[in-house]
N, C-alpha and C positions, 0 to 999 in steps of 0.2 A: 540782899549783898553790900556790904559798904561799901560806899561809892569810892570813900579813899583806898580801897584797893586798886581801882582802876589806874590810881595815879601815880602808885607805889612801884618804884621801879628800883632795885638793890643791884644784883648782877646780870650782868646781859648776857643772855643765852649765846653761846658761840654760835656762828650760823656756820656750820660744818657739811659739804656738800654730801648728802647720802650715797653720791657714788664716789666709787675712792679713784678708780680709775675707768677711762674711757677710752678706747681704742677702736675707730670707725664706728661702726653698730654696734661694736661690744662694752656693756658696760659693767664694770664689777662693783658692787656695792659694799659698804662696810658691813651692813648685815650679813652678806653672805659668808665675807671673809670672817667675821666673828665666830660663825658656826664653825668654820674650817678650822679657824687659829683653835679655839675652844677643845674641839674634837682631838687637834693631831700633839698639842700638848698635853692632853690627858691620857693620851695612848702613848707617848714618850716617858710620863712619868710614871703610869702604871708598869710600864716594862721595866724600869728601876726598880718598883716595889715588887714583884715577882721575883728577882733576882737578890732579893734582901731575904733569906732563908730564916733569919733569926724571929721575923715579923709573924710567921705563919705556925698554924698546928703541927707538932712535931719537927719545925725548923724545916720544913716542906711545902711545896704547892703544886699540884699537877698540873697547872696552869703556865703554859711555853709562851714563849716570845712569839712563836708563831701561830699559837692560840690567837694572841692580842692583833694579829696582823690580821689574820683572816677576820677576826671580829669587827674590825672597822669600818669596813663596811656595812654590817650588819649594823653596830650603832648608828651610822649615819641615818641609813633607812627608817629604825626604828623611833629617833630622834624628829626627824623630818617630817616624816608620815603621821607621827603620832599626834608631834605638836600641832600639824595643819588640822587633822582631823577632828583632835579635840578643842581646837581654837571654834571651827565651825560648828561643833555640836553643842559648846558651852555658850559661846558669845554670839554668833554671827549665821544661824542656821537660815534666816527668812533669805538674805538677798541671795546666795548660794543654790535655793531654791527656786529663786525666780531667775536666776543668771548662773547655771553651773561653772561657768569660766571662768567666775572669781575666784574660786577653791583653787586653780592655779595661778594665784596673784600672790605668791608669798613671798617677792620682794618688795612689797607694800608692808610687809610684816605681818602682824595674824596668824602668832603662833602660843600654844597654849603650851606652859610645863607641866600641868598636870597632863595633858595628853601626850606630850613626848615621854614622860615618865612613863606613864602606862603603856608607851609602844617600845622604849627604849628594854622597860622590862620585859614583855612579850619575846622580845629579839634575843634577850639572856637567857630564858628559860630554852627556848628552842635549841639557842647554839651550845649550852649547858649537855642537853641531852643528845644531841647528835655528837657530841664531843667527847661523852664520859664523863664531864667535869661537874663538880660539886656547885651546885648553883648558887648557894647561900656564898660560897668563896668568891664567886662571878660578882656577886652582888656588891659584896664589901670593897673588891678590887676598882668599879666603876664609881662607887660611892664616895672612893676617898679622894677620887681627883676629877666629880661631877661639879664639883664649884667653880672650878675652871670656867667651865664652859658657862655656866650661870653669869659670871662675872664678865664676859664677854658680851653675852646677850642682852646685857641691861645697859651696857654701856653702847651697845649699836643702838637700843631704842632711845637713848639719850639722843644718839646724833640724829637718828630718825625726826626727834621731836615729837615722840610718840610718847602713849600712858605714861603723859605726865600728871603732877600730883593736885590736892585741891587748894584754891586761892588761898593766899597765906599774905602775911605783911612780915615774915621774920627775915633776919638780915641776908638770908643767903635764898632767899625768893627769884623766881628768874620771870619772864614773860614767855612764854612759847610762841612759835609762829602760828599754830595752831589753836592755842590755848586761849584766845579772846583777848581782853585789853585786860585782862588780871595776871598780876604776880602769883605765883605757884611756887607749891614745894617741888624741887628735883626728885621725884619720889621714884624716878630710876635709877640715879646714885646712891640712893638710900637702900634700894635692893642689891646693887651692885656690892654695897660692903657688907650688908648683911648675909646675902644668901652668896655673895662670893669669895669677898675676902674673910670675914668671921668665920663662916661656916668650914670654908677651907683650913684655915688654922686648925680650928677645932678636931677634925678629921684627921689628918695630919700628926696634931699632935698626939691624940689619943692611939691613934694607929701605930706611931714610931714609938712611943716611951711607955706604954701600957701593953697588957696582955690583950686588946681588945680586935685584934685582927686573929688570935688565936680562939677565940669564941665566935666562930663564923656565925654572921647576921648582925652583931653588935655595931658596925659602924654602918652598917647598911640604917637599922634602925636611929642611931643619931643621926644620921643625914636628914633622913626622912622627918625625925622631930626637932631639926634646928633648922630646915626649910621652912616647914609648917608656920611654927611661931614666927620666924623674920617677916615671913608673907601675911601671915596676921596683920602682924605689929602694924607693917607698912599700908596695909589697907585702910589704915585709918588715915592716913597720909595720901594716898593716892585717889585721884578720881575715878569714879567708877564706869567702864563702859558707857557711852553716851545711849546706846541701843537695850541695856537693861537696868540703867540707871542703880539707885539702893533697891533690895529686895524686900526688907522690912526695918521697920524703924529707925529709917533717916541714917542708919548707919553697917548695916548689913549688907555684904558685900558677894558676888558669885565668889571671889578668889578667897572670901574667908571659908562660904560653906563648902569649897572642895576641898580646903585646908585640914578642917576638923576632922574629918572621918582617916586623911590621911596621917595627924598626929597620933591617932588612937592604932593606926597600922604601925607606925613606928617605934609606938612604947609595946606593941604584941612581940613585933621583931628584936627588941632588946630582951625582954622578958623570956623569947623561947631561945635565945643565945643562952643565957644566964642560965637556963634551965636544963638545956638539952647534953644528951649523953655524950662525954667527949670520943671522937672518932677514934 
């Protein structure tokens, strides 16, 4: 490592207390608030979208506001349980096997997007079947608003000073409290911009200005492909988890490995939507 990096200081890392509000023994963390805010804003926007008939096949969607209200709890459980279980399985299995109580320490971070997506998908499938709803349409509703949660989640990662990037001397590099003496890429902000803002604009513009939502599954596929490409790109700037390191070649990371088949799945969803017989 170039020793100049250890002396290079560009932008100061903003020291934000991970605890947003503290009342006696009760501590509310930014990490938890990020999840709550993302889910609630997504729910609010999803309600507005289902009340815009022109967006949907035959200018109608059987998904009602009550369905979305009921699904809110399902979504939260799917995201949190799936995200935590996925992180443990993909990134942190040995410490949990040594001390199972570590699995409950979600306030320290340790959530996997790929696990959260799996949990949310299972929740959507079960909820759609129980309520007689078209599952691909529910997928599209959720995919249209999911980048909101991704944005707030990555901002929370930044506030926690976790998941920072590789050592760098770019003008916007920062020295993170837990990142050693080197300045690093603020990769959490890269992900917030790409997975959050850019992907949100993409799915919203497609959904509102084209017939994408009329072909159920298109927006879901675009969301999955968009996230996968953004994640693979940022992995080149993000420091891999210390317990895993690079999986091969000094560049391949677990995030890339999990995103590659996800990209193929997104392409399949788009193809399926374009070739399916209209309802």
